[in-house]
N, C-alpha and C positions, 0 to 999 in steps of 0.2 A: 783455824789461822787467827792470829791475834792482831786485830787493827790497831795501828798507833794512833795516838792523839794528835790531831792536826790543831792548828791554830783556831781559837774559838769561833771566829767568823766562817769556817768549813765544817762541814758535816757529813757524815757517812750516809749513804742510800742504799737501799736492798734493792737491787735489779734482778730479774729472772736467771742472768749469767753469773751473778756474784754481787760485789760490792762496788759502787762508785763514790764519788766525791764531788761536792758541789759548794760554791762560795755564797753564803746567804745573801750579801749585799748585791753581788752580780745576778743571782737568781731572780732578784725583783725586777731585772731589766730584761732578762734574756734566759731561755732555758739552755742549760748546759750540762756538761758531764766530764770528768776525769776518771778514765777506766784503771783497772788495775789488772794484775797478771791473770785474773781468774777469765777475763775475755781473752781467748786465744788469737791473738793478731801476730803473726810472723812478718818478717820484712818481705814484702810484696816482691814477686819475681814476674809478675805480668799484671796487666790493668784489671784483670777480672779475678784476682786471687783473693782468697778468704772472704767472698760475699757474704758468706753465712754469718761471720763475726761482725762485719760491718752493718749487715741488716739488723743484728741484735743491738748494736751500739745505737743506731738512729732510732730504733724502737723504743729506747729509754728515752727519747727526746720527743715522742709520740710523732715521729716521721717515718717516711718509709726511704728504702735506698736509693730511690729515684731523685731524692733531695739532697744527697750527698755531694759535696764538693770538697775534693782533695786536692794537693799539689804535690809535686815531685820534689821533694826537699833536696838543697844542694849546699847548705851551710854558707850561704850567702846574706845578702840584704836586700833582695828583689821582694816586691810586695805585688801580688796578683790581685786586681780590681775587677769585681763584678758588679756591673750596674744594673738597675732594675730594667727588667725586659731584656737584657742582652744575652742571658745564658738560659736555655731551656732546661726545664726539670727534666732528668733522664739524661742528662749528658755527662754522667760520671766518669765516663771513659777519658774525658779531657783533662789531663793532669799536667798543666804548664809548671815548668821550673821556678820554683819560687820558695821562699821560707816563711811568708806571710801572705795571708789572704784576707781581703775585707770586701764586704758587700752590702748593698741595701735593697737586695734581692729578698722579700718576705718569704719565710720558711726555708729558706735554705739552709742546709746544715752545713756549716765549716768545720774542717777538722785538719788536724796536725798529728803525726806520730812522734813517740819520744821512747828513749830508753836510757835516760840520765840527763839529756838536755832539757832545758827549761820551756815547758808549754805554757803560753800565755793566752788567755781568751779575754776578749776587749768587747765593751759595749757602750754605746753613746745613750746616756738616759734621755736625751733631748730629741735625738732625730731617729733613734731606733736602728742605727746602723750597728754592725759587728764585726769582729775579727778574730782570726786565730794566728798565732805566731809560735814559730820554732826557733828557739835560741840556744845553740851550742856555744862553744866559747868563739869560734870562728864567727857566727852570725852575731853574737853579743858584741865582739870586738869591731864588727863592720856597722853596728848601730841599726840592727834589725827591729828593735822595740821603737825607737824614735822615728824610724823610717815608716813603719805603719801609722804611728801618729800623724806624721806629717802628710801621708797619703789621706788619711781620712778627712783631714783638714782641708786638703787641695781638691778632693774629688767629691765630698759630700757636705762642705762647709761644718764639719765638726769642730766645736770648741774643745781643745784639750781639757779645760776644766770639767766638761761634763762627761768625762770617760770614767769607767769603772773597769780595773783590771785585776785579773785573778791569775796568780802564778800555781800551777799545780804541783805535784810531787816532781821532784828532779834531784840530781846529786848535790849535796851540800858542802859548804866549806869544811865540814866536819870530815870529809872524806876526799875531796877532789884535789889529790896531789897532782902537780903539775911542774913542768920544768921552766927554767928562767927563760927559756925563749917566747913562752906566752906573755911575760912581763915585759919584754922587749916589744912584742908584737902590740900590745896595747899602747905602750909609750910611743911607737911609732904612728899608731892609729890617732894620737893626739891627748892620751891621758896625762893629767898633770901628776906631780909627785904625791901630793894630797890624795888624789883620786887612786893612785896606786897603793897607797899606804891603807886604804879602806878596803880595796878589793881583793889584795893579795895578803895573806896571814901566814904567820910561821906557825907549824905544828909544834908540839912539844918535842917531837923528834928531830926537828929542825927543817922538815921539809916543807916546800912551799905549796901552799893551797889558795884556790881562786874561788872566790865567793860570787857565784853568778847570780844569787838572789839580790845582792847589794847592788852589783854592777847595774843589772836591768831596772832596779827601783831608781837608783840615782839616774840613769838616763831617761827614764820615763818624767821624773820630777823636772829634768832640765829641759824636757820637750813640752811641759806645761800642764803635765797631769798632777792633780792634788796628792799630795803624799798620803792622806787619809782615806784616798779612794784605790790605793794599790795594795792588795791584799796576796799574802805570800802564805802557801799552806804550811811550810815549815818543816816538810817530810821529805827526807834523804832516801832517794830509790836505793843506794847502796846500802845504806843502814838497814833497810827494811826490804831485803831483797826477796823475803818470803810473801810480801805483798805486792811489790812492784817489780818491773822489770829492769835491770840494770846491766848494760854491756860492760861498765868497769868490772862489775863481779862475775858476770857469766860470759864474755866474751861473745864469740859467734853463736853461742847457744841461746842468747838472749832473744826473747821476743819483743814486741811492742806495744805501747801503751797509747790511747787515743785521748785527745782533748778536743770536744767537740762544742759548738754552740748553733744554736738555731736563730737565725736572723728574725727579730720582730717585726710586727707592723709598725713601721715608723709613722711619723707625724707627717 
């Protein structure tokens, strides 16, 4: 397997199950990991499916499977909140519908699954709270990333300027061909013409492509996150399908990758 070169602030790690990816600025605030296709995560068919793979994933963060908190992702903009003391470790069967999860429960491992959608991991350097976000085009259009920032501010007193955000491997504008109906959906959601010009690009073939990395970065900046605290891996899942899972490339045969972050001990 040839590992592609990510943006310089990201680095590859060697795990017992294969290679993972971490963001150095985020790692200084919270342990985290973006997995690759080497960790065999299939689309779950039951709450207890694939526990062995999830055990391996949490072990990479020096945690146990009883510390894992997942959500049932629905391509929306609902943010699940887990406050300190509200959720007992070992309650991994509880998977509420949401596309982001934020928490201040120390040592809880928050996780989302992707196979082209954008995985975002968030940490507050000041308070130690953390979050995990799943952003496909629908969730991005609905503003899932700024919703997570707003929830952190409301529930935990987070100042957006204190946040660090890492976006892991996902489909890039180099490959993400979309129809005009997506342009209309973003316009209906309130995007300006200038924003649409930044977010949708024309390929040399004339096809319309969506740049989810730029959309989510712009939304985070508008929500108060410092631009230099937003880090994008720059790795396209469809381009590097030998390393990552890609639904666009593989269809129903595609597995899933995980983005995990361990909530640190806050102040």
